[in-house]
MARTOR-806960 format. One record per residue (C-alpha): residue number from 1; residue in one letter; y, x negated, z negated. Coordinates in Angstrom, 3 decimals, padded with zeros to 6 digits. Layout:
<recs>
+-----+--------+----------+----------+----------+
! num ! residu !       yy !       xx !       zz !
+-----+--------+----------+----------+----------+
! NUM !      A !        Y !        X !        Z !
...
+-----+--------+----------+----------+----------+
</recs>
This chain:
<recs>
+-----+--------+----------+----------+----------+
! num ! residu !       yy !       xx !       zz !
+-----+--------+----------+----------+----------+
!   1 !      M ! -009.398 !  034.777 !  044.844 !
!   2 !      P ! -009.641 !  031.241 !  043.941 !
!   3 !      D ! -011.218 !  030.246 !  040.729 !
!   4 !      R ! -009.153 !  028.868 !  037.706 !
!   5 !      P ! -009.138 !  025.334 !  037.147 !
!   6 !      P ! -011.210 !  023.864 !  034.309 !
!   7 !      R ! -009.444 !  023.559 !  031.139 !
!   8 !      L ! -007.223 !  020.299 !  030.741 !
!   9 !      I ! -005.833 !  020.046 !  027.078 !
!  10 !      A ! -003.711 !  017.149 !  025.878 !
!  11 !      H ! -002.723 !  016.265 !  022.356 !
!  12 !      L !  000.305 !  013.932 !  022.114 !
!  13 !      D !  001.197 !  012.067 !  018.861 !
!  14 !      M !  004.110 !  010.065 !  018.437 !
!  15 !      D !  003.195 !  006.472 !  017.106 !
!  16 !      A !  004.254 !  005.917 !  013.534 !
!  17 !      F !  007.162 !  008.215 !  014.461 !
!  18 !      Y !  009.576 !  007.886 !  011.378 !
!  19 !      A !  009.096 !  004.294 !  011.406 !
!  20 !      S !  009.588 !  004.047 !  015.199 !
!  21 !      V !  012.921 !  005.813 !  015.094 !
!  22 !      E !  014.077 !  003.603 !  012.355 !
!  23 !      L !  013.119 !  000.444 !  014.562 !
!  24 !      L !  015.355 !  001.840 !  017.156 !
!  25 !      R !  018.152 !  001.594 !  014.490 !
!  26 !      Y !  017.036 ! -001.813 !  013.312 !
!  27 !      P !  015.260 ! -003.603 !  016.269 !
!  28 !      Q !  015.383 ! -006.737 !  014.342 !
!  29 !      L !  012.620 ! -005.368 !  012.122 !
!  30 !      R !  010.229 ! -005.138 !  014.944 !
!  31 !      G !  006.651 ! -006.788 !  014.113 !
!  32 !      R !  007.298 ! -006.571 !  010.337 !
!  33 !      P !  005.748 ! -004.325 !  007.889 !
!  34 !      V !  008.005 ! -001.466 !  007.204 !
!  35 !      V !  007.504 !  001.477 !  005.131 !
!  36 !      V !  009.781 !  004.638 !  005.156 !
!  37 !      G !  010.100 !  006.731 !  001.898 !
!  38 !      G !  011.356 !  006.766 ! -001.697 !
!  39 !      G !  014.576 !  008.535 ! -000.865 !
!  40 !      R !  016.758 !  010.042 !  001.807 !
!  41 !      R !  019.494 !  008.213 !  003.769 !
!  42 !      S !  023.012 !  009.859 !  003.080 !
!  43 !      E !  025.020 !  011.390 !  006.070 !
!  44 !      G !  027.364 !  008.603 !  005.550 !
!  45 !      E !  024.691 !  006.003 !  005.724 !
!  46 !      A !  023.158 !  007.440 !  008.851 !
!  47 !      G !  026.222 !  007.185 !  010.650 !
!  48 !      A !  027.578 !  003.965 !  009.386 !
!  49 !      R !  027.446 !  000.925 !  011.589 !
!  50 !      A !  027.736 ! -002.160 !  009.367 !
!  51 !      A !  029.352 ! -005.357 !  010.963 !
!  52 !      E !  027.159 ! -007.583 !  008.920 !
!  53 !      E !  023.517 ! -007.916 !  009.032 !
!  54 !      P !  022.230 ! -005.105 !  006.545 !
!  55 !      V !  020.247 ! -006.160 !  003.560 !
!  56 !      F !  016.701 ! -004.621 !  003.453 !
!  57 !      A !  015.013 ! -003.902 !  000.157 !
!  58 !      T !  011.244 ! -004.920 ! -000.227 !
!  59 !      L !  008.645 ! -002.924 ! -002.009 !
!  60 !      R !  008.312 ! -005.136 ! -004.859 !
!  61 !      E !  011.907 ! -004.088 ! -005.914 !
!  62 !      Y !  010.914 ! -000.404 ! -005.987 !
!  63 !      V !  010.516 !  001.685 ! -009.202 !
!  64 !      G !  010.102 !  005.247 ! -008.971 !
!  65 !      R !  007.817 !  008.098 ! -007.965 !
!  66 !      G !  008.383 !  008.261 ! -004.339 !
!  67 !      V !  005.785 !  008.349 ! -001.595 !
!  68 !      A !  005.349 !  006.588 !  001.870 !
!  69 !      T !  006.586 !  008.995 !  004.563 !
!  70 !      T !  005.124 !  006.625 !  007.195 !
!  71 !      A !  004.570 !  002.794 !  007.888 !
!  72 !      T !  004.685 !  000.602 !  010.742 !
!  73 !      Y !  001.224 ! -000.582 !  012.002 !
!  74 !      E !  001.961 ! -003.772 !  010.408 !
!  75 !      A !  002.243 ! -002.293 !  007.163 !
!  76 !      R ! -000.753 ! -000.120 !  007.913 !
!  77 !      A ! -002.817 ! -003.301 !  008.314 !
!  78 !      L ! -002.060 ! -004.338 !  004.910 !
!  79 !      G ! -003.499 ! -000.997 !  003.558 !
!  80 !      V ! -000.307 !  001.328 !  003.158 !
!  81 !      H ! -000.392 !  004.749 !  004.584 !
!  82 !      S !  001.520 !  007.883 !  004.626 !
!  83 !      G !  001.227 !  009.823 !  001.401 !
!  84 !      M !  000.544 !  006.792 ! -000.525 !
!  85 !      G !  002.779 !  006.259 ! -003.817 !
!  86 !      L !  005.281 !  003.498 ! -003.291 !
!  87 !      M !  004.288 !  001.786 ! -006.418 !
!  88 !      K !  000.697 !  001.462 ! -005.195 !
!  89 !      A !  002.057 !  000.343 ! -001.856 !
!  90 !      A !  004.210 ! -002.241 ! -003.610 !
!  91 !      R !  000.912 ! -003.817 ! -005.055 !
!  92 !      L ! -000.737 ! -004.067 ! -001.730 !
!  93 !      A !  002.392 ! -005.142 !  000.413 !
!  94 !      P !  004.980 ! -006.413 ! -001.990 !
!  95 !      D !  007.045 ! -007.875 !  000.833 !
!  96 !      A !  007.036 ! -005.020 !  003.213 !
!  97 !      L !  010.407 ! -003.635 !  003.739 !
!  98 !      R !  011.520 !  000.027 !  002.511 !
!  99 !      L !  013.990 !  002.212 !  004.420 !
! 100 !      P !  015.166 !  005.542 !  003.311 !
! 101 !      A !  014.209 !  008.614 !  005.378 !
! 102 !      D !  016.605 !  010.203 !  007.924 !
! 103 !      F !  015.259 !  013.571 !  008.704 !
! 104 !      D !  018.178 !  014.556 !  010.917 !
! 105 !      A !  017.464 !  011.826 !  013.071 !
! 106 !      Y !  013.803 !  012.499 !  013.227 !
! 107 !      R !  014.298 !  016.170 !  014.109 !
! 108 !      R !  016.739 !  014.997 !  016.879 !
! 109 !      Y !  014.192 !  012.753 !  018.340 !
! 110 !      S !  011.557 !  015.304 !  018.066 !
! 111 !      R !  013.562 !  017.863 !  020.035 !
! 112 !      L !  014.150 !  015.006 !  022.717 !
! 113 !      F !  010.521 !  014.112 !  023.250 !
! 114 !      K !  009.284 !  017.915 !  023.256 !
! 115 !      D !  012.085 !  018.669 !  025.814 !
! 116 !      A !  010.894 !  015.727 !  027.960 !
! 117 !      V !  007.279 !  017.082 !  027.999 !
! 118 !      R !  008.281 !  020.573 !  028.528 !
! 119 !      A !  010.068 !  019.445 !  031.760 !
! 120 !      I !  006.571 !  018.408 !  033.075 !
! 121 !      A !  004.227 !  020.791 !  031.324 !
! 122 !      P !  006.067 !  023.942 !  029.922 !
! 123 !      A !  002.961 !  025.307 !  028.073 !
! 124 !      I !  003.133 !  023.362 !  024.769 !
! 125 !      E !  002.164 !  024.148 !  021.290 !
! 126 !      D !  004.479 !  022.608 !  018.733 !
! 127 !      R !  002.251 !  021.251 !  015.595 !
! 128 !      G !  005.017 !  019.375 !  013.627 !
! 129 !      I !  007.862 !  017.082 !  014.072 !
! 130 !      D !  005.652 !  014.369 !  015.913 !
! 131 !      E !  002.900 !  016.131 !  017.753 !
! 132 !      I !  002.052 !  018.754 !  020.159 !
! 133 !      Y ! -000.739 !  020.177 !  022.282 !
! 134 !      I ! -000.186 !  020.670 !  025.941 !
! 135 !      D ! -002.096 !  022.822 !  028.484 !
! 136 !      L ! -002.426 !  020.649 !  031.677 !
! 137 !      S ! -004.965 !  023.031 !  033.371 !
! 138 !      E ! -002.671 !  024.195 !  036.000 !
! 139 !      V ! -000.294 !  021.222 !  036.010 !
! 140 !      L ! -000.272 !  018.949 !  039.062 !
! 141 !      P !  001.469 !  015.588 !  039.518 !
! 142 !      I !  004.629 !  016.499 !  041.310 !
! 143 !      G !  003.975 !  015.345 !  044.925 !
! 144 !      H !  004.105 !  011.513 !  045.230 !
! 145 !      A !  006.935 !  011.119 !  042.722 !
! 146 !      L !  004.685 !  011.376 !  039.813 !
! 147 !      V !  001.656 !  009.680 !  041.568 !
! 148 !      A !  003.837 !  006.889 !  042.652 !
! 149 !      A !  005.420 !  006.400 !  038.987 !
! 150 !      A !  001.785 !  005.930 !  037.737 !
! 151 !      G !  001.254 !  003.176 !  040.429 !
! 152 !      H ! -000.832 !  005.148 !  042.938 !
! 153 !      R ! -000.629 !  006.872 !  046.187 !
! 154 !      T ! -003.116 !  009.131 !  047.637 !
! 155 !      A ! -003.547 !  011.222 !  050.853 !
! 156 !      Q ! -005.717 !  013.814 !  049.097 !
! 157 !      P ! -004.129 !  017.096 !  047.516 !
! 158 !      V ! -003.194 !  015.893 !  044.118 !
! 159 !      D ! -005.268 !  018.541 !  042.263 !
! 160 !      R ! -008.459 !  016.959 !  043.724 !
! 161 !      A ! -007.425 !  013.398 !  043.440 !
! 162 !      P ! -009.447 !  011.273 !  041.076 !
! 163 !      G ! -007.669 !  010.231 !  038.074 !
! 164 !      R ! -005.399 !  013.230 !  037.674 !
! 165 !      A ! -005.605 !  013.525 !  033.930 !
! 166 !      E ! -004.534 !  009.696 !  033.769 !
! 167 !      L ! -001.607 !  010.284 !  036.138 !
! 168 !      L ! -000.525 !  013.316 !  034.050 !
! 169 !      A ! -000.901 !  011.375 !  030.940 !
! 170 !      R !  001.079 !  008.333 !  032.102 !
! 171 !      A !  003.864 !  010.551 !  033.641 !
! 172 !      I !  004.136 !  012.530 !  030.297 !
! 173 !      K !  004.233 !  009.115 !  028.253 !
! 174 !      D !  006.864 !  007.588 !  030.662 !
! 175 !      A !  009.017 !  010.862 !  030.411 !
! 176 !      V !  008.925 !  010.522 !  026.328 !
! 177 !      R !  009.738 !  006.774 !  026.483 !
! 178 !      A !  012.522 !  007.370 !  028.867 !
! 179 !      A !  013.987 !  010.284 !  026.729 !
! 180 !      T !  013.529 !  008.476 !  023.471 !
! 181 !      G !  012.731 !  004.905 !  023.682 !
! 182 !      L !  009.428 !  005.651 !  021.663 !
! 183 !      A !  005.862 !  005.074 !  022.237 !
! 184 !      S !  003.331 !  007.953 !  022.110 !
! 185 !      S ! -000.572 !  008.256 !  022.223 !
! 186 !      I ! -002.195 !  011.039 !  024.161 !
! 187 !      G ! -005.674 !  012.323 !  024.333 !
! 188 !      I ! -006.936 !  014.598 !  027.095 !
! 189 !      A ! -010.084 !  016.562 !  027.019 !
! 190 !      P ! -011.388 !  019.919 !  027.939 !
! 191 !      N ! -010.364 !  021.478 !  024.561 !
! 192 !      K ! -007.915 !  021.025 !  021.509 !
! 193 !      L ! -010.493 !  019.676 !  019.212 !
! 194 !      L ! -011.635 !  017.025 !  021.419 !
! 195 !      A ! -008.098 !  016.155 !  022.539 !
! 196 !      K ! -006.899 !  015.721 !  019.024 !
! 197 !      I ! -009.645 !  013.288 !  018.290 !
! 198 !      A ! -009.003 !  011.409 !  021.473 !
! 199 !      S ! -005.299 !  010.830 !  020.832 !
! 200 !      D ! -006.214 !  008.710 !  017.757 !
! 201 !      L ! -008.801 !  006.613 !  019.495 !
! 202 !      D ! -006.579 !  004.032 !  021.133 !
! 203 !      K ! -003.252 !  003.936 !  019.076 !
! 204 !      P ! -000.767 !  002.769 !  019.525 !
! 205 !      D !  000.498 !  003.602 !  023.088 !
! 206 !      G ! -002.664 !  004.618 !  024.196 !
! 207 !      I ! -004.153 !  006.980 !  026.745 !
! 208 !      T ! -007.659 !  008.376 !  025.919 !
! 209 !      I ! -009.573 !  010.715 !  028.206 !
! 210 !      V ! -012.710 !  012.431 !  026.975 !
! 211 !      T ! -014.956 !  014.575 !  029.104 !
! 212 !      E ! -017.930 !  016.678 !  027.864 !
! 213 !      A ! -020.269 !  013.866 !  029.289 !
! 214 !      D ! -018.397 !  011.228 !  026.910 !
! 215 !      I ! -019.270 !  013.165 !  023.750 !
! 216 !      P ! -022.427 !  011.307 !  022.790 !
! 217 !      S ! -020.987 !  007.856 !  023.318 !
! 218 !      R ! -017.277 !  008.285 !  022.287 !
! 219 !      I ! -017.293 !  011.257 !  019.762 !
! 220 !      W ! -020.709 !  011.184 !  017.969 !
! 221 !      P ! -020.440 !  007.535 !  016.434 !
! 222 !      L ! -017.041 !  008.723 !  014.635 !
! 223 !      P ! -016.980 !  009.577 !  011.127 !
! 224 !      A ! -017.282 !  013.291 !  010.234 !
! 225 !      R ! -013.888 !  013.398 !  008.837 !
! 226 !      R ! -012.400 !  012.942 !  012.401 !
! 227 !      I ! -012.958 !  016.446 !  013.057 !
! 228 !      N ! -009.654 !  018.105 !  012.318 !
! 229 !      G ! -010.411 !  020.456 !  009.449 !
! 230 !      I ! -012.999 !  018.310 !  007.530 !
! 231 !      G ! -011.157 !  017.014 !  004.452 !
! 232 !      P ! -012.248 !  014.863 !  001.543 !
! 233 !      K ! -014.062 !  017.632 ! -000.332 !
! 234 !      A ! -016.099 !  018.665 !  002.804 !
! 235 !      E ! -016.649 !  014.966 !  003.698 !
! 236 !      A ! -018.206 !  014.471 !  000.279 !
! 237 !      R ! -020.427 !  017.483 !  000.564 !
! 238 !      L ! -021.708 !  016.341 !  003.989 !
! 239 !      A ! -022.231 !  013.035 !  002.538 !
! 240 !      T ! -024.678 !  014.513 ! -000.185 !
! 241 !      L ! -026.715 !  015.785 !  002.905 !
! 242 !      G ! -026.714 !  012.524 !  004.439 !
! 243 !      L ! -024.309 !  013.529 !  007.017 !
! 244 !      H ! -021.643 !  010.768 !  007.703 !
! 245 !      T ! -020.997 !  011.003 !  011.512 !
! 246 !      I ! -020.081 !  013.616 !  013.874 !
! 247 !      G ! -023.471 !  012.694 !  015.526 !
! 248 !      D ! -025.242 !  013.459 !  012.168 !
! 249 !      L ! -023.524 !  016.843 !  012.215 !
! 250 !      A ! -024.797 !  017.507 !  015.886 !
! 251 !      R ! -028.252 !  016.568 !  015.251 !
! 252 !      I ! -028.920 !  018.762 !  012.101 !
! 253 !      D ! -030.049 !  022.095 !  012.376 !
! 254 !      A ! -027.305 !  024.634 !  012.183 !
! 255 !      A ! -029.174 !  026.729 !  009.797 !
! 256 !      V ! -028.721 !  023.788 !  007.232 !
! 257 !      L ! -024.993 !  023.873 !  007.698 !
! 258 !      V ! -024.709 !  027.686 !  007.301 !
! 259 !      K ! -026.829 !  027.514 !  003.942 !
! 260 !      E ! -024.489 !  024.812 !  002.643 !
! 261 !      F ! -021.111 !  026.122 !  003.748 !
! 262 !      G ! -021.631 !  029.640 !  004.447 !
! 263 !      S ! -021.871 !  031.573 !  007.887 !
! 264 !      H ! -018.395 !  030.919 !  009.272 !
! 265 !      T ! -017.911 !  027.136 !  008.276 !
! 266 !      G ! -021.398 !  026.273 !  008.921 !
! 267 !      R ! -021.235 !  027.615 !  012.552 !
! 268 !      W ! -017.793 !  026.010 !  012.970 !
! 269 !      L ! -019.255 !  022.600 !  011.815 !
! 270 !      H ! -022.007 !  022.766 !  014.295 !
! 271 !      E ! -020.057 !  023.857 !  017.225 !
! 272 !      S ! -017.179 !  021.304 !  016.740 !
! 273 !      A ! -019.890 !  018.408 !  016.456 !
! 274 !      H ! -020.991 !  019.452 !  019.890 !
! 275 !      G ! -017.469 !  019.369 !  021.144 !
! 276 !      L ! -017.019 !  023.134 !  021.619 !
! 277 !      D ! -013.688 !  024.701 !  020.987 !
! 278 !      D ! -012.032 !  027.741 !  022.813 !
! 279 !      R ! -008.785 !  027.952 !  020.875 !
! 280 !      P ! -005.852 !  028.499 !  023.314 !
! 281 !      V ! -002.728 !  026.464 !  023.280 !
! 282 !      V ! -000.408 !  028.777 !  021.708 !
! 283 !      T !  003.190 !  028.498 !  023.019 !
! 284 !      E !  004.896 !  031.045 !  020.905 !
! 285 !      S !  004.214 !  031.787 !  017.187 !
! 286 !      E !  006.261 !  033.540 !  014.535 !
! 287 !      P !  006.623 !  031.403 !  011.335 !
! 288 !      K !  005.715 !  033.092 !  008.129 !
! 289 !      S !  008.133 !  031.241 !  006.066 !
! 290 !      I !  010.457 !  028.251 !  006.062 !
! 291 !      S !  010.753 !  025.921 !  002.974 !
! 292 !      R !  012.192 !  022.762 !  001.494 !
! 293 !      E !  011.128 !  020.889 ! -001.510 !
! 294 !      T !  011.593 !  017.555 ! -003.113 !
! 295 !      T !  009.802 !  015.477 ! -005.601 !
! 296 !      L !  012.480 !  013.962 ! -007.841 !
! 297 !      E !  012.671 !  010.410 ! -008.267 !
! 298 !      H !  012.605 !  010.711 ! -012.107 !
! 299 !      D !  011.788 !  013.843 ! -014.196 !
! 300 !      L !  014.929 !  015.767 ! -014.875 !
! 301 !      D !  015.552 !  017.704 ! -018.185 !
! 302 !      P !  016.849 !  021.310 ! -017.564 !
! 303 !      R !  019.646 !  020.842 ! -020.071 !
! 304 !      R !  020.690 !  017.143 ! -020.063 !
! 305 !      D !  020.393 !  016.927 ! -016.389 !
! 306 !      R !  021.657 !  020.403 ! -015.513 !
! 307 !      A !  024.433 !  019.215 ! -013.119 !
! 308 !      Q !  022.327 !  017.029 ! -011.024 !
! 309 !      L !  019.534 !  019.621 ! -010.802 !
! 310 !      S !  022.192 !  022.175 ! -009.705 !
! 311 !      R !  023.255 !  019.911 ! -006.948 !
! 312 !      I !  019.793 !  019.291 ! -005.632 !
! 313 !      F !  018.951 !  023.078 ! -005.819 !
! 314 !      T !  022.025 !  023.993 ! -003.864 !
! 315 !      A !  021.301 !  021.364 ! -001.268 !
! 316 !      L !  017.765 !  022.651 ! -000.770 !
! 317 !      C !  019.122 !  026.259 ! -000.332 !
! 318 !      E !  021.540 !  024.879 !  002.192 !
! 319 !      Q !  018.959 !  023.047 !  004.118 !
! 320 !      V !  016.761 !  026.173 !  004.368 !
! 321 !      S !  019.723 !  028.001 !  005.557 !
! 322 !      A !  020.314 !  025.492 !  008.018 !
! 323 !      D !  016.740 !  025.495 !  009.348 !
! 324 !      L !  016.856 !  029.461 !  009.535 !
! 325 !      Q !  019.970 !  029.439 !  011.613 !
! 326 !      R !  018.738 !  026.790 !  013.815 !
! 327 !      K !  015.423 !  028.663 !  014.499 !
! 328 !      G !  017.013 !  032.194 !  014.617 !
! 329 !      Y !  015.399 !  033.805 !  011.567 !
! 330 !      A !  016.409 !  035.526 !  008.403 !
! 331 !      G !  014.112 !  036.515 !  005.519 !
! 332 !      R !  013.769 !  039.145 !  002.624 !
! 333 !      T !  011.562 !  037.162 !  000.283 !
! 334 !      I !  013.179 !  034.172 ! -001.547 !
! 335 !      G !  010.959 !  031.882 ! -003.479 !
! 336 !      L !  011.318 !  029.317 ! -006.025 !
! 337 !      K !  008.860 !  026.459 ! -006.879 !
! 338 !      L !  008.887 !  024.411 ! -010.076 !
! 339 !      R !  006.519 !  021.530 ! -011.052 !
! 340 !      F !  006.912 !  020.152 ! -014.592 !
! 341 !      D !  006.096 !  016.718 ! -015.899 !
! 342 !      N !  002.720 !  017.892 ! -017.045 !
! 343 !      F !  002.148 !  018.862 ! -013.380 !
! 344 !      R !  002.018 !  022.639 ! -014.144 !
! 345 !      T !  003.355 !  024.281 ! -011.208 !
! 346 !      V !  005.160 !  027.698 ! -011.326 !
! 347 !      T !  006.385 !  029.920 ! -008.406 !
! 348 !      R !  008.451 !  033.082 ! -008.625 !
! 349 !      D !  009.725 !  035.408 ! -005.642 !
! 350 !      H !  012.568 !  037.739 ! -005.262 !
! 351 !      T !  012.864 !  040.460 ! -002.431 !
! 352 !      L !  016.348 !  041.209 ! -001.054 !
! 353 !      P !  017.067 !  044.613 !  000.150 !
! 354 !      S !  017.749 !  043.240 !  003.547 !
! 355 !      P !  016.993 !  039.875 !  005.235 !
! 356 !      A !  019.410 !  037.023 !  004.772 !
! 357 !      Q !  019.757 !  033.474 !  006.150 !
! 358 !      D !  023.212 !  032.238 !  004.594 !
! 359 !      A !  022.861 !  029.805 !  001.782 !
! 360 !      P !  024.927 !  031.660 ! -001.028 !
! 361 !      A !  022.506 !  034.590 ! -000.623 !
! 362 !      I !  019.403 !  032.181 ! -000.862 !
! 363 !      R !  021.070 !  030.440 ! -003.778 !
! 364 !      R !  021.727 !  033.569 ! -005.857 !
! 365 !      A !  018.252 !  035.022 ! -005.112 !
! 366 !      A !  016.351 !  031.707 ! -005.995 !
! 367 !      G !  018.509 !  031.842 ! -009.244 !
! 368 !      A !  017.266 !  035.183 ! -010.062 !
! 369 !      C !  013.838 !  033.686 ! -009.782 !
! 370 !      L !  014.685 !  030.936 ! -012.062 !
! 371 !      K !  015.734 !  033.345 ! -014.781 !
! 372 !      R !  012.084 !  034.273 ! -014.984 !
! 373 !      I !  010.848 !  030.888 ! -015.793 !
! 374 !      V !  010.803 !  029.221 ! -019.219 !
! 375 !      L !  012.452 !  025.849 ! -018.773 !
! 376 !      D !  010.810 !  023.977 ! -021.644 !
! 377 !      R !  009.832 !  020.782 ! -019.924 !
! 378 !      R !  011.231 !  018.134 ! -017.532 !
! 379 !      I !  011.109 !  018.978 ! -014.002 !
! 380 !      R !  009.273 !  016.945 ! -011.547 !
! 381 !      L !  009.600 !  018.917 ! -008.158 !
! 382 !      L !  011.895 !  021.508 ! -007.009 !
! 383 !      G !  011.353 !  023.882 ! -003.975 !
! 384 !      V !  012.875 !  026.870 ! -002.213 !
! 385 !      R !  011.217 !  029.066 !  000.259 !
! 386 !      V !  012.314 !  031.985 !  002.464 !
! 387 !      G !  009.435 !  034.332 !  003.673 !
! 388 !      A !  009.124 !  037.643 !  005.273 !
! 389 !      L !  010.884 !  036.431 !  008.356 !
! 390 !      C !  012.234 !  038.457 !  011.351 !
! 391 !      P !  014.350 !  037.269 !  014.218 !
! 392 !      V !  017.854 !  037.311 !  013.389 !
! 393 !      G !  018.800 !  039.586 !  016.284 !
! 394 !      E !  016.852 !  042.277 !  014.540 !
! 395 !      V !  018.927 !  041.898 !  011.325 !
! 396 !      A !  021.951 !  044.051 !  010.532 !
! 397 !      P !  024.904 !  042.034 !  008.883 !
! 398 !      S !  024.385 !  041.799 !  005.156 !
! 399 !      P !  027.419 !  042.458 !  002.902 !
! 400 !      V !  028.843 !  039.556 !  001.394 !
! 401 !      A !  028.810 !  039.447 ! -002.411 !
! 402 !      P !  032.076 !  038.862 ! -004.333 !
! 403 !      D !  030.855 !  035.541 ! -005.628 !
! 404 !      A !  029.222 !  034.381 ! -002.381 !
! 405 !      G !  031.637 !  031.467 ! -002.089 !
! 406 !      R !  031.313 !  030.214 ! -005.727 !
! 407 !      T !  028.885 !  027.477 ! -006.618 !
! 408 !      L !  026.422 !  028.794 ! -008.965 !
! 409 !      P !  025.121 !  027.023 ! -012.040 !
! 410 !      L !  021.350 !  026.277 ! -011.643 !
! 411 !      F !  020.484 !  026.878 ! -015.383 !
! 412 !      G !  022.910 !  029.470 ! -016.687 !
+-----+--------+----------+----------+----------+
</recs>
């Protein structure tokens, strides 16, 4: 029986995904600093095709509490990054252009690029709207078609041809560009840990292949935070030990890390620094919950702004319902999340007698949660979650309540 081929794992990350989708809509903005965030494009705006040149707002004109969803590389060069408050971004790049987000378009392009990859390599793990892991271990370039597409011809069997990883990477990137018009960066390595690091090394539009032999020269000089899972707090704790790079982590005795971080995390840090990772590419996983939330542009008062809050609340319930229907799930636990202007966050859950996915049922249950919260301050964030999910085929139809078609007030 032939041996199984060695693991070959890819991580594909779409380059500045939201901004790149917007540049398809507005190609005249290519090469300019553009930031996406601070509001969402309405359905009418998304479908409109203005006859005249649109007028783009700059960050210096922005007033509000929104954050940057993403930024073009030109804006990143000025210090703007995703998750940054737009008011701070305006101080760094006042002349950068700001576009509202269009999540319907981003989800559409996400499906397109994943379908293009799946046609070449079906074993993919979905890690969000703009990134996936791909198991290429048993994927071969398809005869001379893919080999030629990468600019090579070979008389060798393709599974033993030199540069197989690069041939596959180029074929995948070409398929993504053909399907979407967008650039992507791909890292290929023996495991998910190294592939994730590799995909970020040569952005944008890069191909990076890392082998075990490359770890000392390509991985160890990188900051420790480049290991996925090391956040700001862990990075600060490592710095107090004089551990700043992945190489520092690799060279220190594992016992020191275990003493500082505990048995599980200490061993994981030590193994990760040496490029060890045996996690499989998970092609199917059941979501635990589906949620939508929004940080309001301005704090809203539960009494004075009741109608506006009600519209936002209903829209969130409808969005969660649409997500559930698209993914084929229903859920019994409906959750509500509120954050007040003093940053105090409150959550409440309500369990239904049977799973639901329709917006009115979600709205009623979330409203029941709301009645258990004292609304004595202005509201900063509002969110709705549906948990305890099960596939919709396993759900018996739920009876429709008499008021299912009625728009319920938020604060009644």
